[in-house]
BAKE-907496 format. One record per residue (C-alpha): x, y, z. Coordinates in steps of 0.2 Angstrom, whole numbers, plus 5000, padded with zeros to 4 digits. Layout:
N
X_Y_Z
...
# end
This chain:
309
5322_5464_5757
5335_5476_5761
5329_5482_5779
5339_5489_5793
5348_5474_5796
5358_5475_5780
5375_5487_5782
5385_5497_5773
5389_5495_5753
5380_5476_5758
5362_5484_5758
5365_5494_5740
5374_5481_5732
5356_5469_5737
5347_5483_5728
5355_5486_5717
5355_5468_5709
5340_5465_5711
5334_5482_5705
5343_5476_5688
5334_5458_5689
5320_5468_5689
5321_5480_5677
5325_5465_5663
5311_5458_5666
5300_5474_5662
5308_5479_5648
5288_5473_5638
5280_5486_5652
5272_5502_5647
5283_5517_5652
5272_5521_5668
5276_5505_5675
5293_5506_5672
5294_5523_5682
5283_5515_5697
5298_5503_5698
5311_5516_5696
5302_5525_5712
5302_5508_5722
5319_5509_5719
5324_5526_5724
5314_5522_5741
5321_5507_5745
5340_5514_5744
5335_5529_5754
5330_5515_5767
5347_5507_5771
5357_5520_5783
5377_5524_5777
5388_5513_5791
5406_5517_5793
5417_5502_5799
5420_5495_5810
5400_5487_5811
5402_5482_5830
5406_5493_5843
5421_5486_5856
5419_5491_5874
5435_5487_5882
5434_5498_5896
5452_5506_5890
5458_5518_5904
5447_5522_5917
5446_5542_5924
5456_5544_5940
5446_5546_5956
5437_5563_5959
5442_5569_5975
5432_5584_5982
5441_5596_5989
5432_5601_6007
5437_5616_6022
5434_5616_6040
5426_5631_6046
5430_5631_6066
5416_5645_6074
5420_5648_6094
5404_5654_6102
5394_5653_6119
5379_5653_6124
5379_5670_6132
5389_5677_6117
5379_5693_6109
5383_5691_6093
5385_5672_6092
5368_5669_6086
5369_5681_6068
5389_5672_6067
5378_5653_6069
5368_5659_6053
5383_5665_6042
5389_5648_6044
5373_5640_6038
5373_5654_6023
5388_5648_6019
5384_5630_6022
5368_5633_6009
5380_5640_5994
5395_5628_5996
5386_5611_6002
5396_5595_6006
5411_5607_6002
5411_5616_6018
5413_5608_6035
5407_5617_6051
5411_5613_6068
5404_5622_6080
5416_5625_6096
5409_5633_6113
5424_5638_6124
5429_5652_6135
5420_5666_6145
5403_5666_6133
5399_5647_6136
5401_5646_6154
5386_5641_6162
5378_5655_6172
5370_5646_6189
5352_5652_6195
5350_5658_6178
5343_5651_6160
5360_5647_6154
5363_5629_6163
5367_5623_6148
5386_5617_6148
5395_5614_6128
5411_5616_6133
5424_5600_6129
5442_5596_6134
5447_5598_6115
5438_5616_6114
5445_5621_6128
5465_5618_6123
5460_5623_6104
5453_5638_6111
5469_5643_6123
5481_5637_6109
5475_5647_6096
5474_5663_6106
5454_5666_6104
5450_5680_6114
5434_5687_6106
5418_5678_6101
5410_5674_6087
5428_5671_6078
5430_5657_6067
5447_5649_6058
5446_5640_6040
5456_5625_6038
5468_5633_6053
5476_5642_6038
5481_5660_6039
5471_5672_6030
5476_5688_6025
5492_5688_6041
5476_5680_6051
5472_5665_6060
5460_5668_6070
5447_5675_6063
5430_5689_6063
5413_5680_6057
5413_5693_6042
5428_5688_6034
5423_5668_6036
5416_5669_6018
5434_5675_6011
5444_5662_6017
5434_5648_6013
5432_5654_5998
5449_5655_5995
5454_5639_6002
5443_5631_5988
5454_5637_5975
5467_5623_5981
5467_5605_5975
5463_5590_5987
5477_5582_5993
5470_5567_6000
5454_5558_6000
5445_5553_6017
5433_5540_6017
5422_5535_6035
5412_5521_6037
5399_5522_6050
5391_5508_6061
5382_5510_6078
5376_5499_6093
5370_5499_6110
5377_5517_6108
5393_5517_6104
5399_5521_6086
5412_5511_6077
5421_5523_6063
5431_5513_6052
5442_5529_6046
5455_5527_6028
5467_5539_6022
5474_5539_6005
5487_5555_6002
5486_5559_5981
5507_5566_5980
5522_5567_5988
5519_5580_6005
5532_5583_6015
5532_5585_6034
5522_5574_6046
5503_5573_6051
5489_5568_6062
5473_5561_6061
5459_5570_6073
5443_5564_6074
5426_5570_6083
5410_5570_6087
5398_5581_6084
5378_5584_6085
5365_5595_6080
5348_5601_6083
5352_5602_6104
5337_5617_6110
5343_5629_6123
5343_5646_6127
5356_5656_6119
5359_5679_6120
5353_5688_6104
5356_5706_6099
5352_5703_6078
5335_5702_6073
5338_5693_6059
5344_5678_6068
5330_5679_6080
5319_5686_6097
5330_5701_6103
5339_5698_6118
5338_5681_6120
5332_5666_6107
5322_5653_6120
5323_5641_6109
5338_5642_6101
5343_5626_6088
5361_5622_6090
5371_5615_6076
5387_5607_6070
5391_5606_6089
5408_5595_6096
5404_5585_6108
5418_5576_6111
5439_5570_6102
5436_5553_6098
5456_5553_6098
5462_5565_6111
5461_5582_6107
5478_5583_6095
5472_5565_6087
5487_5554_6083
5501_5550_6068
5494_5535_6060
5503_5539_6045
5524_5533_6037
5537_5547_6039
5537_5554_6026
5520_5549_6020
5517_5539_6004
5505_5541_5991
5494_5533_5985
5492_5523_6001
5479_5520_6010
5482_5524_6030
5466_5515_6040
5461_5515_6056
5447_5510_6067
5438_5520_6083
5423_5516_6097
5417_5528_6105
5401_5530_6115
5389_5545_6106
5386_5557_6121
5370_5561_6115
5357_5558_6101
5364_5547_6088
5352_5551_6075
5360_5571_6077
5377_5565_6079
5391_5567_6064
5408_5559_6065
5422_5573_6056
5437_5567_6053
5454_5580_6048
5470_5577_6042
5480_5590_6050
5503_5597_6048
5509_5593_6064
5519_5608_6061
5507_5624_6059
5492_5614_6062
5483_5618_6043
5470_5605_6038
5474_5596_6023
5456_5590_6020
5443_5585_6030
5427_5572_6031
5410_5569_6037
5398_5555_6040
5384_5552_6048
5384_5542_6067
5367_5530_6060
5369_5531_6039
5356_5534_6029
5349_5519_6021
# end
């Protein structure tokens, strides 16, 4: 019997041959039996699926698609717990991350006068860092909150007010990625070991540094506030600070681990060991590559200190 195992014209040939033999044997049958046999023949003919050659699929892999690299953008939020507008800016940064997800990495830098602790008050915490103070002075941050997006100018401005962050992030994400960064962390006895690799995707003039930082989420302490949408006014007593810069793993300006000029598609690798100052499960390593010339960020990546299993 012809079944699904017979293919294409082979199935038809079987039916025609056997159908013809059957017709020869029933020449003496009455017309009703002959019509029944023909009906039977048509049913079998319809059951045979036509399969065009070749009859076996060949999976030899072929050309693999190029590596898909996601362009990511760094938003630096310069803030302080005595800044009345900074809680609202933190909410703006959070809302932008809800839109862009993994493509937007936030680093909250506590620096300037509003980040100083105030003895005898509820604002005794000191979240400033050496790197944050250096960047704050170098880039000329004078009002808070302020931010930078990939440390690049947007409409002629480098340090941006909160209302310009969204447009600057959207604009930065319109360009393709120039590099890929991979971070592999392990944690033991209070120390994070970060295995970081960088690969440039094409020829790029200039010289570059790798900057590695440690950030911490979910620190709770008071925050001045004048925005009811962000929380209690005038003080959010249990404000949850996120993406807080806690230290620069390889110094305030990182280091040059690359060739000069950089070689495209070469993997540059370095391993760092760093004592985590806060809660490891709430901490992240953020690594970014930037131009030594204008400090603009090429690519950025983020990875939890304790990877999810």
